[in-house]
C-alpha positions, 0 to 999 in steps of 0.5 A: 270363375267367381273370383276373377269377375268373369261370366260363364261365357267369357269362361268358357270362350279363353284359351285352354292355358289361360284357363289353367293359369287363373285357376292356379293363380286363384288356387294360389291367392285363395290358399295365401289368404288362408294362411293369413288368416291361421297366423295370430296378429300382434294385438290377439297376444297383446290385448290382456290387460296384464301384457299391455301392463307390462308392456306399457301400453296401457292407457289412463283414460279410456279413448273419447269415443268411448267415454259416457257423459251420464 
């Protein structure tokens, strides 16, 4: 029950049906997060220079925080 914020004794004293529900809920949440991490995001597909140029997403100048004044 590390992810739910319970100590060992709190888990030990929870009724069995609630323990089972928490474990199922945690399992569902972890599987949902792993599915989200495995799916590619929009930014990963449009990050190469050719795709950005074709879509009109290229910039004439670099962002201000990336410019060097030397």
